[in-house]
Kinemage of the C-alpha trace (Angstrom):
@kinemage 1
@onewidth
@group {chain A} dominant
@subgroup {mainchain}
@vectorlist {calphas} color= white
{ca met a 1} P 3.739 11.862 -13.493
{ca ala a 2} L 3.029 15.377 -12.407
{ca ala a 3} L 1.932 17.252 -9.364
{ca arg a 4} L -0.801 19.697 -8.569
{ca arg a 5} L -2.051 21.731 -5.658
{ca ala a 6} L -5.151 20.544 -3.855
{ca arg a 7} L -7.890 22.973 -2.875
{ca arg a 8} L -7.702 24.046 0.733
{ca ser a 9} L -10.441 23.710 3.365
{ca arg a 10} L -12.548 21.358 1.247
{ca his a 11} L -12.977 17.679 0.670
{ca val a 12} L -11.536 16.380 -2.589
{ca gln a 13} L -14.961 16.818 -4.143
{ca ser a 14} L -18.133 18.270 -2.726
{ca gln a 15} L -19.484 15.464 -0.533
{ca pro a 16} L -22.546 15.207 1.669
{ca ala a 17} L -21.969 15.085 5.424
{ca ala a 18} L -20.724 11.617 6.266
{ca ser a 19} L -20.424 9.587 9.420
{ca gly a 20} L -17.664 7.200 10.300
{ca gln a 21} L -14.342 6.917 12.045
{ca pro a 22} L -11.040 8.303 10.750
{ca gly a 23} L -8.737 6.094 8.724
{ca leu a 24} L -5.648 6.216 6.541
{ca val a 25} L -5.469 4.623 3.083
{ca leu a 26} L -2.321 2.488 2.890
{ca ala a 27} L -2.898 1.367 -0.704
{ca asn a 28} L -5.589 1.346 -3.371
{ca tyr a 29} L -6.274 -1.540 -5.748
{ca gly a 30} L -9.030 -0.075 -7.894
{ca gln a 31} L -12.285 -0.984 -6.192
{ca val a 32} L -10.566 -1.988 -2.960
{ca ser a 33} L -8.524 0.124 -0.532
{ca leu a 34} L -6.530 -0.957 2.490
{ca val a 35} L -7.510 1.358 5.343
{ca glu a 36} L -5.758 1.563 8.689
{ca gly a 37} L -8.024 2.502 11.559
{ca glu a 38} L -6.981 4.568 14.548
{ca asp a 39} L -6.526 1.354 16.530
{ca gly a 40} L -3.991 0.044 13.996
{ca arg a 41} L -6.321 -2.512 12.408
{ca ile a 42} L -6.067 -2.823 8.627
{ca leu a 43} L -9.312 -3.445 6.782
{ca arg a 44} L -10.265 -4.127 3.203
{ca cys a 45} L -12.670 -1.330 2.270
{ca his a 46} L -14.910 -0.515 -0.651
{ca gln a 47} L -16.153 3.035 -1.045
{ca arg a 48} L -19.532 4.555 -1.572
{ca arg a 49} L -20.521 5.526 -5.068
{ca arg a 50} L -19.936 9.097 -6.221
{ca leu a 51} L -16.895 9.480 -3.994
{ca pro a 52} L -13.585 10.342 -5.660
{ca arg a 53} L -11.341 7.325 -6.030
{ca cys a 54} L -9.163 6.861 -2.958
{ca val a 55} L -5.384 6.890 -3.273
{ca cys a 56} L -2.506 5.996 -1.001
{ca gly a 57} L -2.161 8.592 1.754
{ca asp a 58} L -5.791 9.712 1.731
{ca arg a 59} L -7.470 10.488 5.030
{ca val a 60} L -10.954 9.017 5.020
{ca leu a 61} L -13.986 8.265 7.130
{ca trp a 62} L -15.133 4.655 7.180
{ca glu a 63} L -17.727 2.420 8.778
{ca ala a 64} L -17.283 -1.217 9.693
{ca gly a 65} L -19.109 -3.821 7.641
{ca asn a 66} L -17.672 -6.869 9.402
{ca pro a 67} L -14.499 -7.458 11.470
{ca arg a 68} L -12.252 -7.404 8.363
{ca glu a 69} L -14.126 -5.189 5.912
{ca gly a 70} L -15.547 -1.697 5.853
{ca ile a 71} L -17.104 1.022 3.726
{ca ile a 72} L -15.417 4.368 3.013
{ca thr a 73} L -18.001 7.099 3.520
{ca ala a 74} L -15.894 10.205 2.791
{ca val a 75} L -12.513 11.194 1.389
{ca leu a 76} L -11.164 14.147 3.345
{ca glu a 77} L -9.318 17.172 2.037
{ca arg a 78} L -6.014 16.476 0.294
{ca his a 79} L -3.302 18.945 1.214
{ca thr a 80} L -0.997 17.751 -1.563
{ca ser a 81} L -1.213 15.188 -4.340
{ca leu a 82} L 1.062 13.747 -6.989
{ca val a 83} L -0.625 13.275 -10.341
{ca arg a 84} L 0.474 11.669 -13.584
{ca pro a 85} L -1.228 11.285 -16.948
{ca asp a 86} L -2.726 7.849 -17.573
{ca ala a 87} L -2.516 6.017 -20.899
{ca asn a 88} L -5.228 8.306 -22.300
{ca gly a 89} L -3.637 11.517 -21.043
{ca arg a 90} L -6.108 11.961 -18.197
{ca glu a 91} L -4.961 12.974 -14.730
{ca arg a 92} L -4.423 10.103 -12.335
{ca thr a 93} L -3.554 10.764 -8.703
{ca val a 94} L -0.813 8.477 -7.406
{ca ala a 95} L -0.676 9.480 -3.738
{ca ala a 96} L -1.814 12.228 -1.401
{ca asn a 97} L -0.857 14.191 1.688
{ca met a 98} L 2.911 13.885 1.495
{ca asp a 99} L 4.971 16.815 2.746
{ca gln a 100} L 8.296 15.579 1.353
{ca val a 101} L 9.198 14.136 -2.052
{ca val a 102} L 12.387 12.073 -2.204
{ca val a 103} L 13.680 11.950 -5.771
{ca val a 104} L 16.019 8.989 -6.287
{ca val a 105} L 18.549 9.002 -9.114
{ca ala a 106} L 21.370 6.559 -9.787
{ca cys a 107} L 25.054 7.217 -10.371
{ca arg a 108} L 25.034 4.902 -13.353
{ca pro a 109} L 23.695 5.189 -15.901
{ca ala a 110} L 24.102 8.953 -15.715
{ca phe a 111} L 20.915 10.682 -14.611
{ca glu a 112} L 19.019 12.938 -16.991
{ca ala a 113} L 19.027 16.450 -15.522
{ca gly a 114} L 15.875 17.511 -17.364
{ca met a 115} L 13.828 14.752 -15.754
{ca leu a 116} L 15.270 15.535 -12.331
{ca asp a 117} L 14.310 19.185 -12.765
{ca arg a 118} L 10.759 18.197 -13.723
{ca tyr a 119} L 10.473 16.180 -10.512
{ca leu a 120} L 11.781 19.102 -8.475
{ca val a 121} L 9.441 21.606 -10.129
{ca ala a 122} L 6.465 19.323 -9.533
{ca thr a 123} L 7.402 19.065 -5.873
{ca glu a 124} L 7.734 22.834 -5.524
{ca leu a 125} L 4.357 23.419 -7.161
{ca ile a 126} L 2.498 21.336 -4.573
{ca gly a 127} L 4.284 23.011 -1.681
{ca ala a 128} L 6.187 19.899 -0.579
{ca ser a 129} L 9.898 19.775 0.252
{ca pro a 130} L 12.218 18.079 -2.256
{ca val a 131} L 15.069 15.781 -1.225
{ca leu a 132} L 17.581 14.457 -3.745
{ca val a 133} L 19.076 10.991 -3.184
{ca val a 134} L 21.930 9.737 -5.359
{ca asn a 135} L 21.831 5.951 -5.011
{ca lys a 136} L 24.396 3.264 -5.899
{ca ser a 137} L 27.236 5.514 -4.755
{ca asp a 138} L 29.411 2.411 -4.335
{ca leu a 139} L 29.794 2.435 -8.141
{ca leu a 140} L 31.767 5.689 -7.939
{ca asp a 141} L 35.478 5.930 -7.288
{ca glu a 142} L 36.918 9.009 -5.607
{ca asp a 143} L 37.192 10.977 -8.848
{ca gly a 144} L 33.706 9.934 -9.925
{ca arg a 145} L 32.263 11.026 -6.601
{ca ala a 146} L 33.957 14.422 -6.903
{ca ala a 147} L 32.626 14.863 -10.445
{ca met a 148} L 29.102 13.948 -9.349
{ca glu a 149} L 29.301 16.342 -6.402
{ca gln a 150} L 30.336 19.133 -8.750
{ca gln a 151} L 27.543 18.308 -11.202
{ca leu a 152} L 24.954 18.438 -8.419
{ca gln a 153} L 26.300 21.524 -6.697
{ca arg a 154} L 23.668 23.667 -8.421
{ca tyr a 155} L 20.955 21.813 -6.476
{ca arg a 156} L 22.782 22.130 -3.188
{ca ala a 157} L 23.183 25.865 -3.869
{ca ile a 158} L 19.395 26.176 -4.136
{ca gly a 159} L 19.108 24.573 -0.707
{ca tyr a 160} L 17.935 21.075 -1.615
{ca pro a 161} L 19.156 18.324 0.731
{ca leu a 162} L 21.484 16.007 -1.212
{ca leu a 163} L 22.285 12.505 0.052
{ca phe a 164} L 24.535 9.794 -1.393
{ca thr a 165} L 23.422 6.247 -0.553
{ca ser a 166} L 24.518 2.682 -1.151
{ca thr a 167} L 22.582 -0.323 0.092
{ca his a 168} L 25.578 -2.558 -0.659
{ca arg a 169} L 27.794 -0.661 1.768
{ca asn a 170} L 25.040 0.823 3.954
{ca asp a 171} L 26.362 4.281 3.114
{ca gly a 172} L 24.102 7.249 3.804
{ca leu a 173} L 21.207 5.194 5.159
{ca gly a 174} L 21.421 6.754 8.621
{ca ala a 175} L 21.221 10.231 7.108
{ca leu a 176} L 18.248 9.149 4.987
{ca his a 177} L 16.470 7.745 8.059
{ca arg a 178} L 16.947 11.088 9.809
{ca gln a 179} L 15.668 12.992 6.765
{ca leu a 180} L 12.492 10.890 6.686
{ca arg a 181} L 11.760 11.090 10.404
{ca ala a 182} L 8.579 13.008 11.307
{ca his a 183} L 7.605 13.435 7.640
{ca thr a 184} L 5.212 11.770 5.244
{ca ser a 185} L 7.521 11.172 2.299
{ca ile a 186} L 7.027 9.640 -1.114
{ca leu a 187} L 9.907 7.915 -2.857
{ca val a 188} L 9.897 8.560 -6.615
{ca gly a 189} L 12.257 7.821 -9.459
{ca gln a 190} L 12.878 5.991 -12.683
{ca ser a 191} L 12.797 2.224 -12.826
{ca gly a 192} L 16.259 0.814 -12.195
{ca val a 193} L 17.603 3.443 -9.793
{ca gly a 194} L 17.552 1.021 -6.851
{ca lys a 195} L 14.445 2.375 -5.156
{ca ser a 196} L 13.274 -1.091 -4.106
{ca ser a 197} L 16.629 -1.813 -2.466
{ca leu a 198} L 16.389 1.452 -0.528
{ca val a 199} L 12.912 0.565 0.715
{ca gln a 200} L 14.154 -2.859 1.813
{ca ala a 201} L 17.028 -1.216 3.706
{ca leu a 202} L 14.714 1.304 5.381
{ca leu a 203} L 12.140 -1.371 6.274
{ca pro a 204} L 13.922 -4.593 7.271
{ca asp a 205} L 10.584 -6.350 7.878
{ca leu a 206} L 9.179 -5.347 4.480
{ca asp a 207} L 8.473 -8.937 3.390
{ca ile a 208} L 6.426 -9.521 6.532
{ca arg a 209} L 4.497 -6.289 6.029
{ca thr a 210} L 3.711 -6.949 2.368
{ca gly a 211} L 2.623 -10.453 3.273
{ca glu a 212} L 0.206 -9.068 5.843
{ca leu a 213} L -1.210 -6.587 3.329
{ca ser a 214} L -1.614 -9.333 0.742
{ca gln a 215} L -3.537 -11.426 3.248
{ca val a 216} L -5.978 -8.580 3.829
{ca thr a 217} L -6.517 -7.849 0.126
{ca gly a 218} L -6.629 -11.462 -0.999
{ca leu a 219} L -4.973 -10.242 -4.203
{ca gly a 220} L -1.509 -11.739 -3.778
{ca arg a 221} L 1.719 -9.737 -3.602
{ca his a 222} L 0.830 -6.763 -5.771
{ca thr a 223} L 2.252 -4.063 -3.530
{ca thr a 224} L 5.142 -3.293 -5.908
{ca thr a 225} L 2.696 -2.179 -8.603
{ca val a 226} L 0.777 0.400 -6.577
{ca ala a 227} L 1.803 3.187 -4.224
{ca thr a 228} L 1.917 1.794 -0.687
{ca leu a 229} L 2.372 3.590 2.640
{ca tyr a 230} L 4.536 2.143 5.413
{ca his a 231} L 5.207 3.428 8.924
{ca leu a 232} L 8.927 3.858 9.537
{ca pro a 233} L 10.399 2.352 12.716
{ca asp a 234} L 11.996 5.672 13.762
{ca gly a 235} L 8.874 7.723 13.053
{ca gly a 236} L 7.407 9.130 9.874
{ca asp a 237} L 5.634 7.481 6.969
{ca leu a 238} L 7.100 6.377 3.657
{ca ile a 239} L 5.091 5.975 0.458
{ca asp a 240} L 6.785 3.648 -2.006
{ca ser a 241} L 5.622 4.435 -5.545
{ca pro a 242} L 6.152 2.324 -8.671
{ca gly a 243} L 9.106 3.295 -10.853
{ca val a 244} L 8.400 5.170 -14.078
{ca arg a 245} L 10.108 5.376 -17.451
{ca asp a 246} L 9.626 9.113 -17.729
{ca phe a 247} L 8.180 11.966 -15.727
{ca thr a 248} L 5.841 14.496 -17.304
{ca leu a 249} L 4.528 17.698 -15.816
{ca leu a 250} L 0.878 18.449 -16.367
{ca pro a 251} L 0.393 21.823 -18.096
{ca val a 252} L 0.492 24.864 -15.820
{ca pro a 253} L 0.559 28.589 -16.653
{ca val a 254} L 4.088 29.777 -17.420
{ca glu a 255} L 4.022 32.235 -14.516
{ca glu a 256} L 3.262 29.337 -12.156
{ca leu a 257} L 5.987 27.227 -13.760
{ca ala a 258} L 8.554 29.949 -13.029
{ca arg a 259} L 7.673 29.749 -9.336
{ca gly a 260} L 8.621 26.075 -9.445
{ca phe a 261} L 12.230 27.260 -9.733
{ca pro a 262} L 12.961 28.771 -6.293
{ca glu a 263} L 16.091 30.565 -7.500
{ca phe a 264} L 13.893 32.552 -9.935
{ca arg a 265} L 11.632 33.940 -7.219
{ca pro a 266} L 13.755 36.936 -6.122
{ca phe a 267} L 13.621 38.217 -9.715
{ca leu a 268} L 9.963 37.586 -10.529
{ca gly a 269} L 8.009 40.818 -10.792
{ca gln a 270} L 11.120 42.806 -11.730
{ca cys a 271} L 10.870 42.310 -15.505
{ca arg a 272} L 10.023 45.213 -17.825
{ca phe a 273} L 6.741 43.559 -18.831
{ca his a 274} L 4.337 42.226 -16.212
{ca asn a 275} L 3.462 39.228 -18.412
{ca cys a 276} L 7.086 38.316 -19.164
{ca arg a 277} L 7.489 34.567 -19.756
{ca his a 278} L 11.291 34.723 -19.347
{ca leu a 279} L 11.771 33.198 -22.791
{ca gly a 280} L 13.538 36.006 -24.613
{ca glu a 281} L 11.474 39.104 -23.887
{ca pro a 282} L 13.481 42.350 -23.523
{ca gly a 283} L 14.102 43.587 -20.007
{ca cys a 284} L 13.707 40.136 -18.444
{ca ala a 285} L 15.130 40.149 -14.905
{ca val a 286} L 15.418 36.349 -14.855
{ca arg a 287} L 17.544 36.242 -17.995
{ca glu a 288} L 19.680 39.086 -16.652
{ca ala a 289} L 20.243 37.040 -13.477
{ca val a 290} L 21.374 34.111 -15.644
{ca arg a 291} L 23.864 36.361 -17.441
{ca ala a 292} L 25.120 37.658 -14.086
{ca gly a 293} L 25.643 34.120 -12.768
{ca gln a 294} L 22.928 34.454 -10.126
{ca ile a 295} L 20.885 31.669 -11.747
{ca asp a 296} L 22.546 28.518 -13.063
{ca ala a 297} L 22.423 28.473 -16.872
{ca arg a 298} L 21.592 24.752 -16.994
{ca arg a 299} L 18.626 25.226 -14.698
{ca tyr a 300} L 17.393 28.091 -16.860
{ca glu a 301} L 17.751 25.828 -19.895
{ca ser a 302} L 15.552 23.243 -18.161
{ca tyr a 303} L 12.968 25.956 -17.526
{ca thr a 304} L 12.890 26.984 -21.188
{ca asp a 305} L 12.619 23.342 -22.303
{ca ile a 306} L 9.652 22.737 -20.006
{ca ala a 307} L 7.954 26.044 -20.859
{ca arg a 308} L 8.232 25.518 -24.613
{ca thr a 309} L 6.944 21.969 -24.329
{ca met a 310} L 3.896 23.227 -22.455
{ca thr a 311} L 3.182 26.090 -24.836
{ca ser a 312} L 3.436 23.750 -27.843
{ca arg a 313} L 0.729 21.399 -26.551
């Protein structure tokens, strides 16, 4: 999965003027989308040909076909979108219009810092706000918690919110509720980190909601296999996305990649060479900041790993 910036002040693709009423895509099942109208009704909608495929979180225009079905006539501008390569390496948009990305990792097995950094970079590059959630904190004793806190201090130092949660002990769930309030957030993470348990804890009536969505689609309970948007009881929207085995950034220019590391930004433009890639060139201000302890060496190592992977493609 990767992220990209959407064009501003345009629809997703050039579209003819369309009529219809505003709606919000709660989920997409290929040819069928679940669209919530302004009155709260949820309809099963197909979309007109030549429109870009709708995704969860899209704002659309739609027209009623019958009391339970409609036609999507336009897909409105996406402010942000999360994209991942499909099986053939093509870009596939998972969800749109989130302003906050909640990256969930688990205490055990130990999280892979490189993957976490790729998630965080992707979030930065679309202009959304990252939040880091360490789940299953009940598996840590006092010493383990202290060690994990120390390991993650580099993210806190950057300014990323860091929450420890446990659905078994209800730890940290109040803080997570507050973090999600008034935002459109997407929950992302590897399979097995306990994301589904978190969603259940945040949405106590989840089974009822998924049952209602399944009734509308007529497709059975498939909501765990596609990104699905839910309204949170305390305000805000939560997009639950399927777990992934790995997370891959789509290729971006190296200079753009560097901006995905916020701690690099004060030093960008100060290198000896204007086209410095921060990979060993002389007079590199970023590498000097690493040597001076102003940039964490492990974060810089993640940057070089990502940059070299992209340049080798």
